[in-house]
C-alpha positions as a Markdown table, in Angstrom:
| # | Residue | x | y | z |
|---|---|---|---|---|
| 1 | Met | -20.1 | -20.4 | 1.3 |
| 2 | Phe | -18.7 | -23.6 | 2.3 |
| 3 | Gln | -17.2 | -25.5 | 5.0 |
| 4 | Tyr | -16.6 | -28.6 | 2.9 |
| 5 | Ile | -14.2 | -26.8 | 0.6 |
| 6 | Lys | -10.5 | -27.1 | 1.4 |
| 7 | Arg | -9.2 | -25.6 | -1.7 |
| 8 | Tyr | -5.7 | -26.3 | -2.7 |
| 9 | Phe | -4.0 | -26.0 | -6.0 |
| 10 | Pro | -3.2 | -27.8 | -9.2 |
| 11 | Lys | -0.7 | -28.1 | -11.9 |
| 12 | Thr | 1.2 | -26.1 | -14.4 |
| 13 | Ala | 4.7 | -25.1 | -14.7 |
| 14 | Ile | 6.5 | -22.6 | -12.6 |
| 15 | Ala | 8.5 | -19.9 | -14.1 |
| 16 | Ala | 10.3 | -16.9 | -13.0 |
| 17 | Ala | 12.7 | -14.4 | -14.0 |
| 18 | Gly | 15.2 | -12.0 | -13.0 |
| 19 | Ala | 15.4 | -9.1 | -15.4 |
| 20 | Val | 17.8 | -6.3 | -14.7 |
| 21 | Leu | 17.4 | -3.2 | -16.7 |
| 22 | Leu | 20.5 | -1.0 | -16.6 |
| 23 | Leu | 19.7 | 2.5 | -17.8 |
| 24 | Asn | 21.7 | 5.7 | -18.1 |
| 25 | Met | 22.4 | 8.4 | -15.5 |
| 26 | Gly | 19.2 | 9.9 | -14.3 |
| 27 | Thr | 17.2 | 6.7 | -14.6 |
| 28 | Ala | 16.6 | 3.7 | -12.4 |
| 29 | Ser | 18.3 | 0.4 | -12.1 |
| 30 | Ala | 15.4 | -2.0 | -11.3 |
| 31 | Gly | 15.0 | -5.7 | -10.7 |
| 32 | Val | 12.0 | -7.7 | -11.5 |
| 33 | Ser | 11.3 | -11.3 | -10.5 |
| 34 | Val | 8.2 | -13.3 | -11.4 |
| 35 | Leu | 6.7 | -16.7 | -10.8 |
| 36 | His | 4.2 | -17.5 | -13.5 |
| 37 | Pro | 2.5 | -20.6 | -14.9 |
| 38 | Gly | 3.7 | -22.8 | -17.7 |
| 39 | Ala | 1.8 | -25.5 | -19.6 |
| 40 | Gly | 1.6 | -28.1 | -16.9 |
| 41 | Asn | 1.3 | -31.8 | -17.8 |
| 42 | Arg | -2.1 | -31.4 | -19.5 |
| 43 | Pro | -3.4 | -28.6 | -21.8 |
| 44 | Pro | -4.9 | -25.6 | -20.2 |
| 45 | Lys | -8.6 | -25.0 | -20.7 |
| 46 | Thr | -8.3 | -21.3 | -21.1 |
| 47 | Pro | -6.9 | -19.8 | -24.3 |
| 48 | Asp | -4.4 | -17.9 | -22.2 |
| 49 | Trp | -3.6 | -18.0 | -18.5 |
| 50 | Asn | -4.1 | -14.3 | -18.2 |
| 51 | Val | -7.7 | -14.4 | -19.2 |
| 52 | Glu | -8.0 | -10.9 | -20.6 |
| 53 | Asn | -8.9 | -12.4 | -24.0 |
| 54 | Ser | -10.5 | -15.6 | -23.0 |
| 55 | Arg | -14.1 | -14.6 | -23.6 |
| 56 | Glu | -16.1 | -17.7 | -24.4 |
| 57 | Glu | -18.8 | -16.0 | -26.5 |
| 58 | Asn | -18.7 | -18.6 | -29.3 |
| 59 | Thr | -18.5 | -21.6 | -27.0 |
| 60 | Leu | -21.4 | -20.3 | -24.9 |
| 61 | Glu | -23.6 | -19.9 | -27.9 |
| 62 | Gln | -24.5 | -23.6 | -27.6 |
| 63 | Tyr | -26.1 | -23.0 | -24.2 |
| 64 | Lys | -28.6 | -20.4 | -25.5 |
| 65 | Asn | -32.2 | -21.4 | -25.3 |
| 66 | Gln | -31.4 | -25.0 | -24.8 |
| 67 | Gly | -33.6 | -25.5 | -21.8 |
| 68 | Glu | -35.0 | -29.0 | -21.2 |
| 69 | Pro | -38.1 | -30.0 | -19.3 |
| 70 | Ile | -37.3 | -30.4 | -15.7 |
| 71 | Lys | -37.7 | -34.0 | -14.7 |
| 72 | Arg | -39.7 | -35.1 | -11.7 |
| 73 | Leu | -38.4 | -37.8 | -9.3 |
| 74 | Asp | -40.1 | -41.1 | -9.1 |
| 75 | Ser | -43.2 | -40.7 | -6.8 |
| 76 | Lys | -41.7 | -43.1 | -4.3 |
| 77 | Lys | -38.7 | -40.9 | -3.9 |
| 78 | Gly | -40.6 | -37.6 | -3.8 |
| 79 | Val | -41.4 | -35.9 | -0.5 |
| 80 | Ser | -44.2 | -33.5 | 0.4 |
| 81 | Ala | -42.0 | -31.2 | 2.6 |
| 82 | Ile | -38.4 | -30.8 | 3.7 |
| 83 | Thr | -37.5 | -28.9 | 6.9 |
| 84 | Leu | -34.1 | -27.6 | 7.9 |
| 85 | Lys | -32.5 | -26.7 | 11.2 |
| 86 | Val | -30.5 | -23.6 | 10.7 |
| 87 | Met | -28.2 | -22.3 | 13.5 |
| 88 | Leu | -28.5 | -18.6 | 14.1 |
| 89 | Gly | -26.4 | -18.5 | 17.3 |
| 90 | Glu | -24.6 | -20.8 | 19.6 |
| 91 | Ser | -22.7 | -20.9 | 22.9 |
| 92 | Leu | -24.8 | -17.9 | 24.0 |
| 93 | Val | -25.5 | -16.6 | 27.5 |
| 94 | Ser | -28.8 | -15.1 | 26.5 |
| 95 | Ala | -31.0 | -14.4 | 23.5 |
| 96 | Ala | -33.9 | -12.0 | 22.9 |
| 97 | Val | -36.9 | -13.5 | 21.1 |
| 98 | Ala | -40.3 | -12.3 | 20.0 |
| 99 | Ala | -42.8 | -12.6 | 17.1 |
| 100 | Asp | -44.9 | -10.1 | 15.0 |
| 101 | Thr | -48.1 | -11.7 | 16.3 |
| 102 | Ser | -49.1 | -13.1 | 19.7 |
| 103 | Tyr | -46.9 | -16.1 | 20.5 |
| 104 | Lys | -46.0 | -18.5 | 23.2 |
| 105 | Leu | -42.9 | -20.3 | 24.6 |
| 106 | Val | -43.4 | -24.1 | 24.6 |
| 107 | Asp | -41.4 | -26.8 | 26.4 |
| 108 | Gly | -39.6 | -28.5 | 23.5 |
| 109 | Asn | -39.9 | -32.0 | 25.2 |
| 110 | Glu | -43.3 | -32.1 | 26.8 |
| 111 | Gly | -45.1 | -29.6 | 24.5 |
| 112 | Lys | -46.7 | -27.6 | 27.4 |
| 113 | Thr | -47.0 | -23.9 | 27.2 |
| 114 | Leu | -44.5 | -22.1 | 29.5 |
| 115 | Ala | -45.6 | -18.5 | 28.8 |
| 116 | Ser | -47.6 | -16.4 | 26.4 |
| 117 | Phe | -46.9 | -13.0 | 25.1 |
| 118 | Ala | -48.4 | -10.3 | 22.9 |
| 119 | Ala | -47.1 | -9.3 | 19.5 |
| 120 | Asn | -43.6 | -7.8 | 19.4 |
| 121 | Val | -43.1 | -8.1 | 23.2 |
| 122 | Pro | -39.5 | -9.2 | 23.6 |
| 123 | Val | -38.5 | -12.0 | 26.0 |
| 124 | Arg | -35.1 | -12.7 | 27.3 |
| 125 | Val | -34.1 | -16.4 | 27.5 |
| 126 | Ser | -30.9 | -17.0 | 29.3 |
| 127 | Val | -28.7 | -19.5 | 31.1 |
| 128 | Asp | -27.5 | -19.4 | 34.7 |
| 129 | Gly | -26.1 | -22.1 | 37.0 |
| 130 | Gly | -26.9 | -24.8 | 34.5 |
| 131 | Arg | -30.6 | -23.8 | 34.2 |
| 132 | Met | -32.6 | -21.9 | 31.5 |
| 133 | Leu | -34.4 | -18.8 | 32.5 |
| 134 | Ile | -37.3 | -16.8 | 30.9 |
| 135 | Asn | -37.1 | -13.2 | 31.8 |
| 136 | Gly | -35.0 | -14.1 | 34.9 |
| 137 | Glu | -37.2 | -16.9 | 36.1 |
| 138 | Lys | -35.8 | -20.4 | 36.1 |
| 139 | Ile | -37.5 | -23.2 | 34.2 |
| 140 | Asn | -36.9 | -27.0 | 34.1 |
| 141 | Ser | -36.8 | -27.2 | 30.3 |
| 142 | Arg | -33.6 | -27.4 | 28.3 |
| 143 | Ile | -35.5 | -26.8 | 25.0 |
| 144 | Val | -37.8 | -23.9 | 24.4 |
| 145 | Thr | -39.8 | -23.3 | 21.2 |
| 146 | Val | -41.1 | -20.0 | 20.0 |
| 147 | Gln | -44.5 | -20.7 | 18.4 |
| 148 | Thr | -47.1 | -18.6 | 16.7 |
| 149 | Glu | -50.7 | -19.5 | 15.7 |
| 150 | Ser | -50.4 | -18.3 | 12.1 |
| 151 | Ser | -48.1 | -19.8 | 9.5 |
| 152 | Ser | -47.6 | -16.3 | 8.0 |
| 153 | Ala | -46.3 | -14.9 | 11.3 |
| 154 | Arg | -42.6 | -14.2 | 11.7 |
| 155 | Val | -40.6 | -15.1 | 14.7 |
| 156 | Lys | -37.8 | -12.8 | 15.8 |
| 157 | Tyr | -34.3 | -13.3 | 17.2 |
| 158 | Asn | -32.4 | -10.2 | 18.3 |
| 159 | Asn | -34.9 | -8.1 | 16.4 |
| 160 | Ala | -34.3 | -10.0 | 13.1 |
| 161 | Ala | -37.4 | -11.7 | 11.6 |
| 162 | Tyr | -37.5 | -15.3 | 10.4 |
| 163 | Arg | -40.0 | -17.7 | 8.8 |
| 164 | Gly | -40.9 | -20.9 | 10.7 |
| 165 | Thr | -40.2 | -21.4 | 14.4 |
| 166 | Leu | -37.3 | -20.8 | 16.7 |
| 167 | Gln | -35.8 | -23.3 | 19.2 |
| 168 | Leu | -33.6 | -22.3 | 22.1 |
| 169 | Ile | -31.5 | -25.3 | 23.3 |
| 170 | Tyr | -29.3 | -25.4 | 26.3 |
| 171 | Asp | -26.6 | -27.9 | 25.4 |
| 172 | Gly | -24.5 | -27.6 | 28.6 |
| 173 | Arg | -22.2 | -25.0 | 27.1 |
| 174 | Gly | -24.7 | -22.3 | 26.3 |
| 175 | Leu | -27.8 | -21.5 | 24.2 |
| 176 | Gln | -28.2 | -22.6 | 20.7 |
| 177 | Val | -30.8 | -20.6 | 18.6 |
| 178 | Ile | -32.1 | -22.8 | 15.8 |
| 179 | Asn | -34.5 | -21.7 | 13.1 |
| 180 | Asn | -36.7 | -24.6 | 11.9 |
| 181 | Leu | -38.2 | -23.8 | 8.5 |
| 182 | Ser | -39.0 | -25.3 | 5.1 |
| 183 | Leu | -36.4 | -25.7 | 2.5 |
| 184 | Glu | -38.2 | -23.2 | 0.2 |
| 185 | Asp | -38.4 | -20.6 | 2.9 |
| 186 | Tyr | -34.7 | -21.1 | 3.7 |
| 187 | Val | -33.7 | -20.5 | 0.1 |
| 188 | Lys | -35.7 | -17.3 | 0.1 |
| 189 | Gly | -33.4 | -16.0 | 2.9 |
| 190 | Val | -30.2 | -17.3 | 1.1 |
| 191 | Leu | -30.6 | -16.2 | -2.5 |
| 192 | Pro | -30.4 | -12.4 | -2.0 |
| 193 | Ser | -27.7 | -12.9 | 0.6 |
| 194 | Glu | -25.5 | -14.7 | -1.9 |
| 195 | Met | -26.4 | -12.8 | -5.1 |
| 196 | Ser | -27.7 | -9.4 | -6.0 |
| 197 | Ser | -31.4 | -9.4 | -6.6 |
| 198 | Ser | -31.0 | -6.9 | -9.4 |
| 199 | Trp | -29.3 | -9.5 | -11.6 |
| 200 | His | -30.9 | -11.2 | -14.5 |
| 201 | Pro | -33.9 | -13.4 | -13.6 |
| 202 | Glu | -32.3 | -16.5 | -15.2 |
| 203 | Val | -29.2 | -16.3 | -13.1 |
| 204 | Leu | -31.3 | -15.8 | -10.0 |
| 205 | Lys | -33.1 | -19.0 | -10.8 |
| 206 | Ala | -29.8 | -20.8 | -11.3 |
| 207 | Gln | -28.6 | -19.6 | -7.9 |
| 208 | Ala | -31.9 | -20.6 | -6.3 |
| 209 | Val | -31.5 | -24.2 | -7.6 |
| 210 | Ala | -27.8 | -24.3 | -6.5 |
| 211 | Ala | -28.7 | -23.0 | -3.0 |
| 212 | Arg | -31.5 | -25.5 | -2.6 |
| 213 | Thr | -29.3 | -28.3 | -3.8 |
| 214 | Phe | -26.5 | -27.4 | -1.5 |
| 215 | Ala | -28.9 | -27.3 | 1.5 |
| 216 | Leu | -30.4 | -30.6 | 0.7 |
| 217 | Tyr | -26.9 | -32.2 | 0.2 |
| 218 | Ser | -25.8 | -30.8 | 3.6 |
| 219 | Lys | -28.9 | -32.0 | 5.5 |
| 220 | Gly | -27.9 | -34.9 | 7.8 |
| 221 | Lys | -24.2 | -34.5 | 7.3 |
| 222 | Glu | -21.4 | -32.7 | 9.2 |
| 223 | His | -23.4 | -30.3 | 11.3 |
| 224 | Ser | -26.3 | -32.6 | 12.0 |
| 225 | Ala | -24.0 | -35.3 | 13.3 |
| 226 | Ser | -21.9 | -33.1 | 15.6 |
| 227 | Ser | -24.1 | -30.2 | 16.5 |
| 228 | Gly | -27.7 | -31.1 | 16.0 |
| 229 | Tyr | -28.5 | -28.6 | 13.2 |
| 230 | Asp | -28.3 | -28.9 | 9.4 |
| 231 | Leu | -26.7 | -25.6 | 8.4 |
| 232 | Cys | -25.1 | -22.6 | 9.9 |
| 233 | Ser | -26.1 | -19.1 | 8.7 |
| 234 | Ser | -22.7 | -17.8 | 7.7 |
| 235 | Thr | -20.3 | -18.2 | 4.7 |
| 236 | His | -19.1 | -21.4 | 6.4 |
| 237 | Cys | -22.2 | -22.9 | 4.8 |
| 238 | Gln | -24.4 | -20.4 | 2.9 |
| 239 | Val | -25.2 | -16.9 | 4.0 |
| 240 | Tyr | -28.8 | -17.0 | 5.4 |
| 241 | Ser | -30.3 | -13.7 | 6.6 |
| 242 | Gly | -33.9 | -14.5 | 7.1 |
| 243 | Val | -36.9 | -12.3 | 6.1 |
| 244 | Ala | -34.8 | -9.1 | 6.2 |
| 245 | Ala | -32.9 | -10.2 | 3.1 |
| 246 | Glu | -35.9 | -11.3 | 1.0 |
| 247 | Thr | -36.8 | -9.4 | -2.1 |
| 248 | Glu | -39.5 | -9.7 | -4.7 |
| 249 | Asn | -37.2 | -10.6 | -7.5 |
| 250 | Ala | -35.4 | -13.3 | -5.4 |
| 251 | Asn | -38.6 | -14.8 | -4.1 |
| 252 | Arg | -40.0 | -15.0 | -7.6 |
| 253 | Ala | -36.9 | -16.9 | -8.7 |
| 254 | Val | -37.3 | -19.3 | -5.8 |
| 255 | Asp | -41.0 | -19.9 | -6.6 |
| 256 | Ala | -40.3 | -20.3 | -10.3 |
| 257 | Thr | -37.8 | -23.2 | -9.5 |
| 258 | Tyr | -40.0 | -24.7 | -6.7 |
| 259 | Gly | -38.5 | -28.0 | -5.5 |
| 260 | Gln | -35.9 | -28.2 | -8.2 |
| 261 | Val | -32.6 | -29.9 | -7.2 |
| 262 | Met | -29.5 | -31.1 | -9.2 |
| 263 | Tyr | -28.7 | -34.8 | -9.2 |
| 264 | Tyr | -25.9 | -36.9 | -10.6 |
| 265 | Asp | -26.2 | -40.6 | -10.8 |
| 266 | Asn | -29.4 | -40.4 | -8.8 |
| 267 | Lys | -27.7 | -38.5 | -5.9 |
| 268 | Val | -28.0 | -34.9 | -4.8 |
| 269 | Ile | -24.8 | -33.1 | -5.8 |
| 270 | Tyr | -22.5 | -30.9 | -3.8 |
| 271 | Ala | -23.5 | -27.7 | -5.5 |
| 272 | Ala | -20.4 | -25.6 | -4.9 |
| 273 | Phe | -20.4 | -22.0 | -6.2 |
| 274 | His | -18.2 | -19.0 | -6.0 |
| 275 | Ser | -18.1 | -15.4 | -7.1 |
| 276 | Ser | -15.7 | -15.1 | -9.9 |
| 277 | Ser | -13.6 | -17.8 | -11.8 |
| 278 | Gly | -10.9 | -15.6 | -13.3 |
| 279 | Gly | -11.8 | -17.3 | -16.6 |
| 280 | Ala | -11.9 | -21.0 | -15.8 |
| 281 | Thr | -13.4 | -23.0 | -13.0 |
| 282 | Glu | -11.5 | -25.9 | -11.4 |
| 283 | Asn | -11.7 | -29.7 | -11.1 |
| 284 | Ser | -12.7 | -30.8 | -7.6 |
| 285 | Glu | -9.7 | -33.0 | -7.1 |
| 286 | Asp | -7.4 | -30.1 | -7.9 |
| 287 | Val | -9.0 | -28.0 | -5.1 |
| 288 | Trp | -9.8 | -30.3 | -2.2 |
| 289 | Gly | -8.5 | -33.7 | -3.3 |
| 290 | Asn | -11.8 | -35.6 | -4.0 |
| 291 | Tyr | -12.8 | -36.4 | -7.6 |
| 292 | Leu | -16.4 | -35.5 | -8.3 |
| 293 | Pro | -17.5 | -36.2 | -11.9 |
| 294 | Tyr | -19.9 | -33.2 | -12.0 |
| 295 | Leu | -17.3 | -30.6 | -10.8 |
| 296 | Arg | -15.1 | -30.4 | -13.9 |
| 297 | Ser | -13.1 | -27.4 | -15.1 |
| 298 | Val | -14.9 | -25.2 | -17.6 |
| 299 | Thr | -14.1 | -21.8 | -19.1 |
| 300 | Asp | -16.5 | -18.9 | -18.7 |
| 301 | Asp | -16.7 | -15.2 | -19.5 |
| 302 | Asp | -15.3 | -13.5 | -16.5 |
| 303 | Ser | -14.3 | -10.3 | -18.2 |
| 304 | Arg | -17.0 | -8.1 | -16.6 |
| 305 | Ser | -16.3 | -9.3 | -13.1 |
| 306 | Pro | -14.9 | -6.6 | -10.7 |
| 307 | Tyr | -12.5 | -9.4 | -9.5 |
| 308 | His | -11.3 | -10.3 | -13.0 |
| 309 | Asn | -7.9 | -8.7 | -12.2 |
| 310 | Trp | -6.6 | -7.8 | -8.7 |
| 311 | Thr | -3.2 | -7.1 | -7.1 |
| 312 | Glu | -2.0 | -7.4 | -3.5 |
| 313 | Arg | 1.4 | -6.2 | -2.3 |
| 314 | Phe | 3.3 | -7.1 | 0.9 |
| 315 | Thr | 6.7 | -6.0 | 2.1 |
| 316 | Val | 9.1 | -8.9 | 3.0 |
| 317 | Pro | 8.7 | -8.2 | 6.8 |
| 318 | Gln | 4.9 | -8.4 | 6.3 |
| 319 | Val | 5.3 | -11.7 | 4.6 |
| 320 | Gln | 7.5 | -13.0 | 7.4 |
| 321 | Lys | 5.1 | -11.9 | 10.1 |
| 322 | Lys | 2.1 | -13.5 | 8.3 |
| 323 | Leu | 4.1 | -16.8 | 8.1 |
| 324 | Glu | 5.0 | -16.6 | 11.8 |
| 325 | Ala | 1.4 | -15.8 | 12.8 |
| 326 | Ser | 0.2 | -18.9 | 11.0 |
| 327 | Gly | 2.8 | -21.2 | 12.6 |
| 328 | Lys | 4.8 | -21.4 | 9.4 |
| 329 | Gly | 7.7 | -19.1 | 10.2 |
| 330 | Val | 10.9 | -19.5 | 8.2 |
| 331 | Gly | 13.0 | -16.7 | 9.7 |
| 332 | Thr | 14.4 | -14.2 | 7.3 |
| 333 | Leu | 12.8 | -14.9 | 3.9 |
| 334 | Gln | 15.3 | -15.9 | 1.2 |
| 335 | Ser | 13.3 | -17.4 | -1.6 |
| 336 | Met | 9.8 | -18.4 | -2.9 |
| 337 | Glu | 8.8 | -21.1 | -5.4 |
| 338 | Leu | 5.7 | -22.7 | -6.7 |
| 339 | Thr | 5.3 | -26.3 | -5.6 |
| 340 | Ala | 3.6 | -29.4 | -7.0 |
| 341 | Ser | 1.0 | -31.5 | -5.3 |
| 342 | Ser | 2.6 | -34.9 | -4.6 |
| 343 | Gly | 1.6 | -37.4 | -7.2 |
| 344 | Thr | -0.5 | -35.1 | -9.3 |
| 345 | Ser | 1.7 | -32.7 | -11.1 |
| 346 | Ile | 5.2 | -32.0 | -12.1 |
| 347 | Thr | 4.5 | -28.3 | -11.9 |
| 348 | Gly | 3.0 | -26.0 | -9.4 |
| 349 | Arg | -0.3 | -25.2 | -11.1 |
| 350 | Ser | -3.5 | -26.7 | -12.4 |
| 351 | Ala | -4.6 | -26.5 | -16.0 |
| 352 | Ser | -6.7 | -23.5 | -15.2 |
| 353 | Gly | -3.8 | -21.7 | -13.7 |
| 354 | Arg | -4.5 | -22.0 | -9.9 |
| 355 | Ala | -1.5 | -22.5 | -7.7 |
| 356 | Tyr | -1.1 | -25.7 | -5.7 |
| 357 | Gly | 1.1 | -23.8 | -3.3 |
| 358 | Ile | 4.2 | -21.9 | -2.6 |
| 359 | Lys | 7.3 | -23.0 | -0.8 |
| 360 | Phe | 8.9 | -20.3 | 1.4 |
| 361 | Thr | 12.6 | -20.8 | 2.3 |
| 362 | Gly | 14.3 | -18.7 | 5.0 |
| 363 | Ser | 17.2 | -18.5 | 7.4 |
| 364 | Ser | 15.5 | -21.0 | 9.8 |
| 365 | Gly | 14.0 | -23.5 | 7.4 |
| 366 | Ser | 11.2 | -23.8 | 4.9 |
| 367 | Ala | 7.5 | -24.1 | 4.8 |
| 368 | Val | 5.0 | -25.0 | 2.2 |
| 369 | Leu | 1.5 | -23.4 | 2.1 |
| 370 | Thr | -1.2 | -24.8 | -0.1 |
| 371 | Gly | -2.9 | -22.3 | -2.4 |
| 372 | Glu | -5.9 | -22.2 | -0.1 |
| 373 | Gln | -3.8 | -21.8 | 3.0 |
| 374 | Leu | -1.9 | -19.0 | 1.3 |
| 375 | Arg | -5.2 | -17.4 | 0.1 |
| 376 | Val | -6.5 | -17.3 | 3.7 |
| 377 | Ile | -3.3 | -16.3 | 5.5 |
| 378 | Phe | -2.6 | -13.5 | 3.0 |
| 379 | Gly | -6.2 | -12.5 | 2.4 |
| 380 | Leu | -6.0 | -13.1 | -1.3 |
| 381 | Lys | -9.2 | -13.3 | -3.4 |
| 382 | Ser | -8.2 | -16.5 | -5.2 |
| 383 | Ser | -5.4 | -19.0 | -5.8 |
| 384 | Met | -5.2 | -18.0 | -9.5 |
| 385 | Phe | -2.2 | -15.7 | -9.2 |
| 386 | Asn | 1.3 | -14.9 | -10.3 |
| 387 | Val | 4.0 | -13.9 | -7.8 |
| 388 | Arg | 6.6 | -11.3 | -8.5 |
| 389 | Thr | 8.8 | -8.8 | -6.7 |
| 390 | Glu | 9.2 | -5.1 | -7.1 |
| 391 | Arg | 12.2 | -3.2 | -6.0 |
| 392 | Thr | 12.7 | 0.5 | -5.6 |
| 393 | Val | 16.1 | 1.9 | -6.3 |
| 394 | Pro | 17.6 | 5.4 | -6.0 |
| 395 | Leu | 17.7 | 7.6 | -9.0 |
| 396 | Thr | 20.9 | 9.6 | -9.6 |
| 397 | Gly | 20.2 | 13.0 | -11.3 |
| 398 | Gly | 22.5 | 14.8 | -13.5 |
| 399 | Ser | 23.6 | 17.0 | -10.6 |
| 400 | Gly | 24.8 | 14.0 | -8.7 |
| 401 | Gln | 21.9 | 14.2 | -6.3 |
| 402 | Lys | 19.9 | 11.1 | -5.5 |
| 403 | Ala | 16.1 | 11.0 | -6.0 |
| 404 | Glu | 13.7 | 8.3 | -5.0 |
| 405 | Gly | 13.3 | 5.6 | -7.6 |
| 406 | Lys | 10.2 | 4.1 | -9.0 |
| 407 | Arg | 8.8 | 0.6 | -8.7 |
| 408 | Ser | 10.0 | -1.5 | -11.6 |
| 409 | Ser | 6.5 | -2.5 | -12.5 |
| 410 | Asn | 5.5 | 1.1 | -13.1 |
| 411 | Gly | 8.4 | 1.6 | -15.4 |
| 412 | Val | 10.0 | -0.5 | -18.2 |
| 413 | Thr | 8.8 | -4.1 | -18.2 |
| 414 | Ala | 10.6 | -7.2 | -19.4 |
| 415 | Ala | 9.2 | -10.6 | -20.1 |
| 416 | Pro | 10.4 | -13.1 | -17.5 |
| 417 | Ala | 12.3 | -16.2 | -18.5 |
| 418 | Ala | 11.2 | -19.6 | -17.3 |
| 419 | Met | 12.8 | -20.6 | -14.0 |
| 420 | Arg | 12.7 | -24.3 | -14.8 |
| 421 | Gly | 12.6 | -25.3 | -11.1 |
| 422 | Ser | 14.7 | -22.5 | -9.7 |
| 423 | Ala | 13.3 | -20.4 | -6.9 |
| 424 | Met | 12.6 | -16.7 | -6.9 |
| 425 | Lys | 15.3 | -15.1 | -4.7 |
| 426 | Ile | 14.4 | -12.6 | -2.0 |
| 427 | Ser | 16.9 | -10.1 | -0.7 |
| 428 | Gly | 14.6 | -8.4 | 1.8 |
| 429 | Ser | 14.3 | -5.0 | 0.1 |
| 430 | Glu | 11.6 | -6.0 | -2.4 |
| 431 | Thr | 7.8 | -5.8 | -2.3 |
| 432 | Val | 6.2 | -9.2 | -2.9 |
| 433 | Val | 3.3 | -8.8 | -5.4 |
| 434 | Phe | 0.4 | -11.2 | -6.1 |
| 435 | Asp | -1.3 | -10.5 | -9.4 |
| 436 | Gly | -4.4 | -12.5 | -9.6 |
| 437 | His | -7.8 | -13.3 | -11.2 |
| 438 | Gly | -11.1 | -14.2 | -9.8 |
| 439 | Phe | -12.6 | -14.5 | -6.3 |
| 440 | Gly | -13.3 | -17.7 | -4.5 |
| 441 | His | -12.3 | -21.4 | -4.5 |
| 442 | Gly | -13.1 | -21.9 | -8.2 |
| 443 | Leu | -15.5 | -24.9 | -7.9 |
| 444 | Gly | -18.9 | -25.2 | -9.6 |
| 445 | Met | -20.9 | -22.2 | -10.7 |
| 446 | Ala | -19.1 | -18.9 | -11.1 |
| 447 | Gln | -21.7 | -16.2 | -10.3 |
| 448 | Tyr | -20.3 | -13.5 | -12.6 |
| 449 | Gly | -19.8 | -15.9 | -15.4 |
| 450 | Ala | -23.3 | -17.3 | -14.9 |
| 451 | Lys | -24.6 | -13.7 | -15.0 |
| 452 | Ala | -22.9 | -13.2 | -18.3 |
| 453 | Met | -24.4 | -16.3 | -19.7 |
| 454 | Ala | -27.9 | -15.2 | -18.6 |
| 455 | Glu | -27.5 | -11.8 | -20.1 |
| 456 | Lys | -26.5 | -13.4 | -23.4 |
| 457 | Gly | -29.7 | -15.4 | -23.5 |
| 458 | Ser | -29.0 | -18.7 | -21.6 |
| 459 | Arg | -31.8 | -20.2 | -19.5 |
| 460 | Tyr | -31.1 | -21.1 | -15.9 |
| 461 | Asp | -31.0 | -24.8 | -16.5 |
| 462 | Ala | -28.5 | -24.3 | -19.3 |
| 463 | Val | -26.3 | -22.2 | -17.0 |
| 464 | Leu | -26.4 | -24.9 | -14.4 |
| 465 | Lys | -25.5 | -27.7 | -16.9 |
| 466 | His | -22.5 | -25.6 | -18.1 |
| 467 | Tyr | -21.0 | -25.5 | -14.6 |
| 468 | Tyr | -22.1 | -28.9 | -13.3 |
| 469 | Thr | -21.2 | -31.6 | -15.8 |
| 470 | Asp | -23.8 | -34.2 | -16.7 |
| 471 | Ile | -26.3 | -33.3 | -14.0 |
| 472 | Val | -30.0 | -33.7 | -14.1 |
| 473 | Ile | -32.4 | -31.2 | -12.6 |
| 474 | Gln | -35.4 | -32.8 | -10.9 |
| 475 | Glu | -38.4 | -31.7 | -8.9 |
| 476 | Ile | -38.4 | -33.4 | -5.6 |
| 477 | Tyr | -42.0 | -32.4 | -4.6 |
């Protein structure tokens, strides 16, 4: 989801170790180095950074069956309908449109009918020489609307069906395809695209409210100001897939929460959500710099998430190439260390264990990547990770012959000692290993944790109030 998220990373100590295990003939001599979190300058909110045992079953008992009546906005603030402009495609040379009933193409400015077509007859709208064309014939319009006579009809773009209407706009660079539809219909196309419809009904309701809130928060903001639409249809905003994604379970959850939106201090909140927290969500300022009182770090039960534990490995040459490709090349890599965010921490991590960033030092200089930058460049699932190295060394058998050694992590392990500010040295022969937890930026509702709450008996409003601090859920119409 989410363009507005520029996730970086918080505070906790950095530690590392070199442990050298020297064994007898016939075994390996292996080196292990690790960067791992310390306590930071405030207490962590998870019982242990590696959240294997941080199940919050007792804590979450308080959220069971504590639903409150949903409040209705003052009538003067309520609205009868909210429509959204959702971008399905832009900078296009052409687009195929249709509808599942008879339909017409209408001049978006003057309102006159340009052409009429039977159900499911496709029409090619294109741009050539600064003019729009319908099936190859030039028209004077720069905005064309696909309209049907029935509100239950579905318009189509590239054979995919959508509720509402379609607008094709020539903006001088190419065609924009915009889906105009109600907020409720939009959420029906988002919910099953962002969460499995087979999940518990209460967590589906929670996701429906979060998706509706995020859409309403976004309306009139970044995209509206610069591009003329409210939301895109990709993970940059929320994934919106139209009618094809809709399911009975998801639609039931949307209808059950009709018009419900989260507010804080009488304002619609930025309802960030992500897949898996790793055991604790994050404070907004520790991810993208801005303090939001309703996005506070909380613990959750992430133990059943498929992303609870993950590992990614890179050779040193691969690390160097990824740094170079991102414009952060340092030459031959010599060391790595966790770095603090200026003015916010004396360590390199947040209280939840997410990394602010890592400093890479090499033969031609050094570069610092924020946790989010590192997550993107290296394709990591989250910024809650440890960094260590593995080294393979030759084994010498009793006959004097050498055999290939094993990775140190697969053999004997040793607890690393705190580095206390020193960097993890890199010689070039190691594998750099990221051991992590969770999936996503860590802000707001963690979907797998919310699923666990619902399965333990929590209502959707209690789930939302766990992840979004001090919010009020209100019906807007």
